C-alpha positions as CSV (number, residue, x, y, z in Angstrom):
1,M,4.6,-50.3,12.4
2,T,5.0,-46.8,10.8
3,S,4.3,-46.3,7.1
4,A,7.0,-45.1,4.7
5,P,7.1,-41.4,4.0
6,A,5.3,-40.2,0.9
7,R,7.7,-39.4,-1.9
8,L,7.5,-35.8,-3.3
9,G,9.2,-35.3,-6.6
10,T,10.9,-32.0,-7.1
11,R,13.5,-30.4,-9.5
12,R,17.0,-30.1,-8.0
13,S,17.4,-26.3,-7.9
14,T,17.6,-24.4,-4.6
15,M,14.3,-22.7,-5.4
16,A,12.5,-25.9,-6.4
17,T,13.6,-27.8,-3.3
18,T,12.9,-24.9,-1.0
19,Q,9.3,-24.5,-2.3
20,S,8.8,-28.2,-2.3
21,Q,9.9,-28.5,1.3
22,M,7.5,-25.6,2.2
23,V,4.6,-27.7,0.8
24,A,5.9,-30.8,2.5
25,D,6.1,-29.1,5.8
26,T,2.6,-27.6,5.5
27,I,1.1,-31.0,4.6
28,T,2.8,-32.6,7.5
29,E,1.7,-29.9,9.9
30,R,-1.9,-30.1,8.7
31,T,-2.3,-33.9,8.3
32,G,0.6,-35.6,10.1
33,V,1.7,-37.3,6.9
34,S,5.5,-37.8,6.7
35,I,7.1,-36.7,3.4
36,E,10.5,-37.1,1.8
37,L,11.8,-35.2,-1.2
38,V,12.9,-37.1,-4.3
39,L,15.3,-35.0,-6.5
40,I,14.6,-35.2,-10.3
41,T,16.5,-33.6,-13.2
42,S,14.2,-32.0,-15.9
43,F,15.2,-31.3,-19.5
44,G,14.8,-27.6,-18.7
45,D,17.5,-27.9,-16.1
46,V,20.1,-29.4,-18.4
47,T,19.5,-27.8,-21.8
48,K,21.5,-24.6,-22.6
49,A,18.8,-23.4,-25.0
50,H,16.8,-20.4,-24.1
51,L,13.2,-20.9,-22.9
52,A,11.8,-19.1,-25.9
53,Q,13.6,-21.4,-28.3
54,L,12.1,-24.4,-26.4
55,G,8.6,-23.1,-26.5
56,G,8.5,-23.3,-22.7
57,T,5.7,-25.9,-22.5
58,G,6.6,-28.8,-20.3
59,V,10.4,-28.4,-20.2
60,F,10.5,-28.2,-16.4
61,V,7.6,-30.6,-15.6
62,N,7.8,-33.6,-18.0
63,A,10.4,-35.5,-16.1
64,L,8.4,-35.2,-12.8
65,R,5.3,-36.3,-14.7
66,D,7.1,-39.4,-16.0
67,E,8.2,-40.3,-12.5
68,L,4.6,-39.9,-11.3
69,L,3.2,-42.1,-14.0
70,A,5.9,-44.7,-13.3
71,G,4.9,-44.8,-9.6
72,N,8.3,-43.7,-8.4
73,I,6.9,-40.8,-6.5
74,E,3.4,-40.1,-5.0
75,F,3.1,-36.5,-6.0
76,A,5.1,-33.6,-7.4
77,V,5.4,-29.8,-6.8
78,H,5.8,-27.4,-9.7
79,S,5.9,-23.6,-10.0
80,L,2.4,-23.2,-11.5
81,K,3.6,-20.8,-14.1
82,D,5.7,-23.6,-15.6
83,L,2.7,-26.0,-15.9
84,P,1.2,-26.5,-19.4
85,T,-2.4,-25.6,-19.6
86,A,-3.4,-28.9,-21.3
87,P,-4.3,-31.7,-18.9
88,A,-1.9,-34.6,-18.7
89,D,-3.4,-38.1,-19.1
90,G,-3.6,-40.0,-15.8
91,L,-2.7,-37.0,-13.7
92,T,-4.6,-34.3,-11.8
93,L,-4.0,-31.0,-10.2
94,A,-4.5,-32.0,-6.5
95,A,-3.9,-28.6,-5.0
96,V,-2.9,-25.0,-5.7
97,T,-1.2,-23.4,-2.8
98,E,-2.1,-19.9,-1.5
99,R,-0.3,-17.5,-3.8
100,D,2.7,-15.5,-2.7
101,D,3.4,-12.0,-4.1
102,P,2.9,-12.5,-7.9
103,R,4.9,-9.4,-9.0
104,D,8.2,-9.2,-11.0
105,A,11.2,-7.7,-9.3
106,L,14.2,-5.8,-10.6
107,C,17.6,-6.6,-9.1
108,A,20.0,-3.9,-10.4
109,R,23.6,-2.7,-9.7
110,D,24.1,0.2,-7.4
111,G,20.5,0.0,-6.1
112,L,19.1,1.5,-9.3
113,K,15.4,1.5,-9.9
114,F,14.0,0.7,-13.4
115,A,13.4,4.3,-14.3
116,D,16.9,5.2,-13.3
117,L,18.8,2.7,-15.5
118,P,20.8,4.5,-18.1
119,A,19.9,4.2,-21.8
120,G,21.5,1.0,-23.2
121,A,21.7,-0.7,-19.8
122,R,21.8,-4.5,-20.1
123,V,18.8,-6.2,-18.5
124,G,18.7,-9.9,-18.3
125,T,15.6,-12.1,-18.4
126,G,14.7,-15.4,-19.9
127,S,11.0,-14.4,-20.3
128,P,9.6,-13.0,-23.6
129,R,6.6,-11.8,-21.5
130,R,8.9,-9.7,-19.4
131,V,10.9,-8.4,-22.4
132,A,7.7,-7.4,-24.2
133,Q,6.2,-5.4,-21.3
134,L,9.5,-3.9,-20.2
135,A,10.4,-2.9,-23.8
136,A,7.0,-1.1,-24.0
137,L,8.1,0.9,-20.9
138,R,11.8,1.4,-21.7
139,P,12.6,0.6,-25.4
140,D,16.0,2.2,-24.8
141,L,17.3,-0.7,-22.8
142,D,19.1,-3.8,-24.0
143,Y,17.2,-6.9,-23.0
144,V,19.5,-9.9,-22.8
145,P,18.2,-13.5,-22.8
146,I,19.7,-15.5,-19.9
147,R,19.3,-18.9,-18.3
148,G,20.2,-20.4,-14.9
149,N,18.9,-20.4,-11.4
150,A,18.3,-17.2,-9.4
151,E,21.8,-17.3,-7.9
152,T,23.4,-17.6,-11.3
153,R,21.4,-14.7,-12.7
154,L,22.1,-12.5,-9.7
155,G,25.7,-13.3,-10.1
156,K,25.7,-11.8,-13.6
157,V,24.8,-8.4,-12.0
158,A,27.4,-8.8,-9.2
159,S,30.1,-9.5,-11.8
160,G,29.2,-6.5,-13.9
161,E,28.2,-8.7,-16.9
162,L,24.6,-7.2,-16.7
163,D,23.3,-4.0,-15.2
164,A,20.1,-5.8,-13.9
165,V,18.0,-8.9,-14.0
166,V,14.3,-9.4,-13.6
167,L,13.0,-12.3,-11.5
168,A,9.8,-13.3,-9.7
169,Y,9.5,-11.6,-6.4
170,A,8.0,-14.8,-4.8
171,G,11.0,-16.9,-5.9
172,L,13.4,-14.4,-4.5
173,T,11.5,-14.5,-1.2
174,R,11.7,-18.3,-1.1
175,V,15.5,-18.3,-1.6
176,G,16.2,-15.4,0.8
177,R,17.4,-12.9,-1.8
178,L,15.0,-10.0,-1.2
179,D,18.0,-7.8,-0.3
180,D,19.0,-7.9,-4.0
181,V,15.6,-6.3,-5.0
182,T,15.9,-2.7,-6.1
183,D,12.5,-2.2,-7.7
184,V,9.2,-4.0,-7.9
185,F,6.8,-3.8,-10.9
186,D,3.2,-3.1,-10.2
187,P,0.9,-5.4,-12.2
188,G,-0.4,-2.3,-13.8
189,Q,3.0,-1.9,-15.4
190,V,4.1,-5.5,-15.9
191,L,1.4,-8.2,-15.6
192,P,2.9,-11.4,-14.1
193,A,2.8,-14.8,-15.8
194,P,-0.4,-16.8,-15.4
195,G,0.0,-18.6,-12.1
196,Q,3.1,-16.7,-11.0
197,G,3.5,-16.9,-7.2
198,A,1.5,-20.1,-6.8
199,L,2.6,-23.7,-6.5
200,A,0.9,-26.7,-8.1
201,V,0.7,-30.1,-6.4
202,E,0.1,-32.8,-9.0
203,C,-0.6,-36.5,-8.5
204,R,-2.1,-39.6,-10.3
205,A,-5.8,-39.0,-10.9
206,A,-6.6,-42.4,-9.5
207,D,-5.1,-41.5,-6.1
208,I,-6.6,-38.1,-5.3
209,D,-9.9,-39.6,-3.9
210,G,-8.0,-42.3,-2.0
211,D,-4.5,-42.6,-0.6
212,L,-3.6,-39.0,-1.5
213,A,-6.8,-37.2,-0.4
214,Y,-4.7,-35.4,2.2
215,L,-3.1,-33.3,-0.5
216,T,-6.3,-31.1,-0.6
217,A,-5.2,-29.8,2.8
218,V,-2.9,-27.3,1.1
219,D,-5.4,-26.3,-1.6
220,H,-6.4,-22.6,-1.5
221,A,-9.8,-22.1,-3.2
222,E,-9.4,-18.4,-4.1
223,T,-6.0,-18.9,-5.6
224,R,-7.2,-21.9,-7.6
225,A,-10.0,-19.9,-9.1
226,A,-7.8,-16.9,-9.8
227,V,-5.1,-18.9,-11.6
228,L,-7.7,-20.9,-13.5
229,A,-9.0,-17.7,-15.0
230,E,-5.4,-16.7,-15.9
231,R,-4.5,-20.1,-17.4
232,T,-7.8,-20.2,-19.4
233,V,-6.7,-17.0,-21.2
234,L,-3.3,-18.7,-22.0
235,A,-5.1,-21.8,-23.2
236,E,-7.6,-19.9,-25.4
237,L,-4.7,-18.0,-27.0
238,E,-2.9,-21.4,-27.7
239,A,0.1,-19.9,-26.0
240,G,2.8,-21.7,-24.0
241,C,4.3,-20.5,-20.8
242,A,7.1,-18.7,-22.7
243,A,4.6,-16.6,-24.7
244,P,4.4,-12.8,-24.2
245,V,1.1,-13.2,-22.3
246,G,0.5,-11.7,-18.8
247,A,-2.5,-12.3,-16.7
248,Y,-3.5,-11.6,-13.1
249,A,-6.8,-12.4,-11.4
250,R,-8.1,-11.8,-7.8
251,C,-11.2,-13.0,-6.0
252,A,-12.7,-10.4,-3.6
253,D,-16.1,-9.2,-2.5
254,G,-17.9,-12.0,-4.4
255,Q,-16.2,-11.1,-7.7
256,I,-13.4,-12.4,-9.7
257,V,-11.5,-9.7,-11.5
258,L,-9.1,-10.5,-14.3
259,H,-6.5,-8.4,-16.1
260,A,-4.7,-9.8,-19.2
261,A,-2.2,-8.5,-21.7
262,V,-0.6,-9.7,-24.9
263,V,2.4,-7.6,-26.0
264,A,4.7,-7.9,-29.0
265,V,8.2,-8.9,-28.0
266,D,9.6,-5.6,-29.1
267,G,6.9,-3.7,-27.2
268,S,5.4,-2.1,-30.3
269,Q,1.9,-3.6,-30.0
270,S,-0.1,-4.2,-26.9
271,I,-3.6,-5.5,-26.2
272,R,-4.8,-5.2,-22.7
273,R,-8.2,-6.1,-21.3
274,R,-9.9,-6.2,-17.9
275,G,-13.0,-8.2,-17.0
276,Q,-14.9,-9.4,-14.0
277,A,-17.6,-12.0,-13.1
278,S,-19.9,-12.4,-10.1
279,L,-19.3,-15.7,-8.3
280,A,-23.0,-15.8,-7.4
281,D,-23.9,-16.1,-11.1
282,F,-22.2,-19.5,-11.5
283,P,-22.5,-22.8,-9.8
284,T,-18.9,-22.9,-8.7
285,A,-15.9,-20.5,-8.6
286,A,-14.2,-22.7,-11.2
287,A,-17.1,-22.2,-13.6
288,A,-16.9,-18.4,-13.1
289,A,-13.2,-18.4,-13.6
290,A,-13.3,-20.4,-16.7
291,H,-16.1,-18.3,-18.2
292,L,-14.2,-15.1,-17.5
293,G,-11.0,-16.4,-18.9
294,R,-12.7,-17.5,-22.1
295,S,-14.7,-14.3,-22.5
296,L,-11.6,-12.0,-22.0
297,A,-9.5,-14.2,-24.4
298,A,-12.2,-13.9,-27.1
299,E,-12.2,-10.1,-26.8
300,M,-8.4,-10.1,-27.1
301,I,-8.5,-12.4,-30.1
302,A,-11.0,-10.2,-31.8
303,Q,-8.4,-7.4,-31.4
304,G,-5.6,-9.5,-32.9
305,A,-4.0,-11.0,-29.8
306,D,-3.7,-14.4,-31.4
307,R,-1.6,-12.9,-34.2
308,I,0.8,-11.3,-31.8
309,V,1.2,-14.7,-30.0
310,A,1.7,-16.5,-33.3
311,D,4.3,-13.9,-34.5
312,A,6.2,-14.3,-31.2
313,A,6.3,-18.1,-31.6
314,G,7.3,-17.8,-35.3
315,R,4.2,-19.5,-36.5
């Protein structure tokens, strides 16, 4: 007698189902466990409000978490950049997948690069983080808040409603739309969102050491440490995933190196810091990552980063 497939909860969008199927296929390949997708509608998928108005935190994940806690699914896959930094009671982060390209990408009409967009060009993005950093580079452009999946946003360029949109390169890769990319932003120009490019696998805490131990087969230790450093900065700043905070960390040569930025939404103020920690100085990579994130955030707060975050949130 064969056991029933494990139920993986995912949002309904093409991007969400594609990346969830990627995780499911990898788990099956590595463990032999059969998995079926369960499609769930989140509040973030149905509301017409912009992400900045909603505060960002949890709007794309709470419905999946409710289904997890109710026992209707065994685990869920989220874009890690959408996951709140505060832990959820009864749930645990079972795995963080190996990160894809974390950069932001421009998709513009006529193959234009960012530097070549004419003054006043309309650039669509739903992210205050992107608006803040882009406005610091090109204050002469018109940044337009938009919602919708990748196809909807790209359609606004094709129709002429917008001159360009900015999306995550990893997401465009997953939905097969790299041909639309006309420029890619180096992290030195535009720091990505904490966790961008990585996927989070979440399950009930009581199951991770038992029936769902196989989920650790898709955990990537270096990515987990890197995104922990990034998300620690976000948590220390008391900022949600819609805040104008960018962070990017990498583990290499026994070091974890972290870059972080807080930028006023109009691009007028910017606080950027870089730090690093030796993994050998800490008992675990997680301890090094958390320490680095806290240290860098403290330096930024001392320079007024918390005030920029509060102003952006209207606090």
